[in-house]
C-alpha distance (Angstrom), angle and dihedral (degrees) to the residues before:
residue distance angle dihedral
X1 . . .
X2 3.76 . .
X3 3.77 119.9 .
X4 3.75 115.7 -131.8
X5 3.79 106.5 -155.1
X6 3.80 93.6 -172.6
X7 3.80 91.9 62.2
X8 3.80 91.0 43.1
X9 3.81 90.3 51.8
X10 3.83 90.7 49.9
X11 3.82 90.4 51.5
X12 3.82 91.4 50.3
X13 3.82 92.3 47.9
X14 3.79 92.7 49.2
X15 3.82 89.7 49.1
X16 3.81 90.3 52.0
X17 3.79 90.9 49.3
X18 3.80 89.9 48.9
X19 3.81 90.1 52.3
X20 3.81 90.3 50.6
X21 3.80 91.4 49.8
X22 3.79 89.9 47.3
X23 3.82 91.1 52.4
X24 3.81 90.9 48.6
X25 3.79 90.7 50.2
X26 3.80 91.4 49.8
X27 3.82 90.9 50.5
X28 3.81 91.5 49.1
X29 3.79 91.0 47.2
X30 3.82 90.9 53.5
X31 3.82 90.4 51.5
X32 3.80 92.1 48.4
X33 3.80 91.3 47.6
X34 3.81 91.3 51.4
X35 3.81 91.0 48.0
X36 3.80 91.3 49.7
X37 3.80 90.3 50.5
X38 3.81 91.0 52.2
X39 3.80 90.4 46.7
X40 3.80 91.2 50.4
X41 3.82 90.9 50.7
X42 3.81 90.9 48.7
X43 3.78 91.5 49.7
X44 3.80 90.0 51.1
X45 3.80 91.0 52.1
X46 3.79 91.3 46.7
X47 3.78 90.9 50.7
X48 3.81 89.7 52.6
X49 3.81 91.9 49.9
X50 3.80 93.0 48.2
X51 3.81 93.1 48.6
X52 3.79 116.2 116.4
X53 3.80 94.6 -120.1
X54 3.80 96.7 50.2
X55 3.78 116.7 123.5
X56 3.77 119.3 -178.3
X57 3.77 117.3 -131.1
X58 3.79 116.2 -140.3
X59 3.78 116.9 -127.1
X60 3.75 117.5 -114.3
X61 3.78 115.7 -130.6
X62 3.74 124.7 -149.0
X63 3.80 110.5 -119.1
X64 3.77 116.3 -111.7
X65 3.75 117.4 -108.2
X66 3.81 111.8 -135.0
X67 3.78 114.7 -127.1
X68 3.78 122.9 -127.5
X69 3.83 114.8 -110.0
X70 3.81 95.0 -113.7
X71 3.77 94.8 44.0
X72 3.81 104.6 94.3
X73 3.71 122.4 -124.3
X74 3.73 141.4 176.8
X75 3.78 120.2 -26.5
X76 3.76 118.3 -98.9
X77 3.78 113.3 -98.5
X78 3.76 119.8 -111.6
X79 3.74 140.3 50.5
X80 3.82 118.6 -40.8
X81 3.80 118.0 -110.1
X82 3.80 120.3 -102.4
X83 3.80 117.1 -110.1
X84 3.81 97.0 -157.2
């Protein structure tokens, strides 16, 4: 029985390509699974919002604290004046 190394090399190369394709498919499947999970969570939230008994709760804002006149603050908007 004579060994044909050309055919053996072709078989090895095709196996390596198949492994690469398999890894790419696994990576794509993980991305699709994560996207489907996020979609499922969003649909659950949307279903809760669209339910008949849903009442939105307004957010409470912290009141602003006025700054003292000598206390520095943010810079004035705009371009600085020329000193020439």
